[in-house]
C-alpha positions in Angstrom: 0.0 0.0 0.0 2.8 2.4 0.9 4.6 1.8 -2.4 1.5 2.1 -4.4 0.7 5.5 -2.8 4.2 6.9 -2.4 6.5 5.0 -4.7 9.9 3.8 -3.6 11.6 5.3 -0.6 11.9 5.1 3.1 8.8 4.1 5.0 10.2 4.8 8.5 13.3 5.0 10.5 13.8 4.0 14.2 16.1 5.5 16.8 17.0 3.8 20.1 16.6 6.2 23.1 17.0 5.6 26.8 13.4 6.6 27.6 10.7 7.1 25.0 8.4 9.3 27.2 11.3 11.7 28.0 12.3 11.8 24.3 8.8 12.5 23.2 8.5 15.3 25.7 11.8 16.8 24.5 11.0 16.7 20.8 7.5 18.1 21.4 9.1 21.0 23.3 11.1 21.7 20.2 8.0 21.9 18.0 8.0 18.4 16.5 4.5 17.1 15.9 3.8 13.8 17.6 1.6 10.8 16.7 2.1 9.3 20.2 1.9 11.5 23.2 3.4 8.8 25.4 5.2 5.5 24.8 3.3 2.4 24.1 4.1 -1.3 23.8 5.7 -2.2 20.5 7.2 -5.3 18.8 9.5 -7.5 20.8 8.6 -5.9 24.1 10.0 -2.5 23.2 8.4 0.8 24.2 7.8 2.9 21.1 6.5 6.3 20.1 6.1 7.9 16.7 6.8 11.4 15.4 4.6 12.7 12.6 6.1 12.6 9.2 5.0 16.2 8.5 7.5 17.3 11.1 10.3 15.0 9.9 10.6 15.7 6.2 8.1 13.1 5.2 9.7 10.2 7.0 7.8 8.4 9.8 10.2 8.4 12.7 10.0 5.9 15.6 11.6 6.2 19.0 12.1 3.0 20.9 13.6 1.8 24.1 13.7 -1.5 26.1 12.1 0.0 29.3 8.3 -0.6 29.2 
């Protein structure tokens, strides 16, 4: 579906952080639009949170940490 709509390119990128909730608070304070206001359970037991692609040059950005 992504390829049909957007063509080839990066769907999303993930960054490891120490604490997703703290990282989301920090990026929000810098004007970055969020999809998740707080961390949530993701794959493999990680805590995840997404930044809105409209604030990150069209790339869906995921923050993840191992502390859930």
